N, C-alpha and C positions, 0 to 999 in steps of 0.2 A: 663687843667693842674690842678693836684691836690696839694693844698698848706696845710701844716700842721706843727706846731711847732714841731721840732724834739729834741731840747733841749734848757734849759736856763742855764747860767753860773753864779753862785753866789760865791762870796767871803766870808767866813765865819769865825768868831772868834774860834768857838768850834765846830769842824767837827763832834765828836761823838754825842753832843747835838741836832746837825741839823739833823743827820742821825736818831738818836731816832723820833725827830718831824716828819720827813717825813714818817718814817715806821709806825708811830702811825696813821698819817692820812691816809696812803695807805699801808695796811698790806701786799698787794700783789707785792710791791716795792721790788727788789732785788739789791744788790750791783753788779753792772756790772764790775767795775774797782776799785781797791784801789792800788794806787801807789804814785810815786813822780813825780812831774814836773821836768823840765830841771834845774830848780833853787833850787831844794830840798825841795818844799813845798808838804805837803799831797794833793792828787787830786783824788777825788772819783766821780764816775758816778753811780748814783742810779735812778732806774726807772722800766720800762718794757722793752720788747724787741723793742718797737717802740719809745718810748719817754722816757727822763730822766731828771735829773737836775744834772750838773756838779757842783762839789763844789771844792773850791780851798781853802786851808788854809790860813786865813790871815797873811801877814807879819808884821802887826802891827795896831794900832789904827788909825783912820782917824783922820784929824785935825779937822774936824767938823761932830758930829753925823748926820746921814742921818733921817729926819723925814718925813714919807709919808704924802700926802695930804696937802703939805704947799704950794703948787703952784710952788715949786721949781723942776728943772729938776731933774728926777730920775725916778724909778720904784715905783708907789704907791702900787700895789700889783700883784701877779700872780693868774691866776684863773684856777681851774680844774672843769671839769663837773664830778659829782659823782652820783651813783645811789640812795644814801640813805643819805641825808644831816643830818638828826637827828641823825642816828647812828654814822656818823662821829662826830658830836658835842658830843655826849655821850662819845666816844672814847677819844676825845681829852681832853674834861673837866676831867674825870676821871684820865688822864695822867698828869693833872696839869697844862694845857695850858689855856692861857687866851682867852676867847671868845671876839672878837670885832666886832661882828655882829650888823649892823644896822637892824632897823625894817624890817619885812618881810611881806608885805601887797599884794604882786603881785599874781595874781590867776595862773599865768603859770610857776613861778619859785620860789625856796627856796634858799636864801644864807645864808652861814655860814663863818664867817672870824674868823682867829686865827693868833695870832702874833708867830712867831718862837722865839728862844732865841736871835737871833740879832737884834729883833724888826721889822723884814719884816712881811708885812700883807698877808696872804693867803686868797684867796677866794675860797670856794667849792660850787659850783652850782648844784642844783638838777633841771631839767626841768619837769614840770609837764605835758607836751602835746610833741606831735612829730610835731605839725604844727609850721614850722619856723617863720610865720607871727606872731603868738601868743607868740613864745619863744622869739622873738626880738621886742616885743612892749615895747616902752619906754615911752609910754604917760599914761599908767596906774600907779596907786600908786606902788611905790617899797621901798620906805625909808619914 
């Protein structure tokens, strides 16, 4: 059985700002769908033919702002494998996005993190080896 994530579904405050963020990170992403959901909220699918992010326009402000990495239930970050983490970092910084990357001392991967306009954290990882044992080694320093 082959398992892969087909899509993630995010509710966002500013649809166009989130689309800009994703297209800056992934210039190859295309808008697959841009329309309205049954309730009349804008709904966009952006990604590739095989994988995408579904974005739904927020209907209002949450009672409490979600803060990742606090130990509360929720998504801390979404992660994508990329070919060139440093090129992505440069693109994102030039576009004005905030780099939230931890130290990168792992010999087999580079990780770059950026916050989107809603404060969601996104990880972009470049693996420096094809060896799965080395790629998934969590005993070596990474942060």
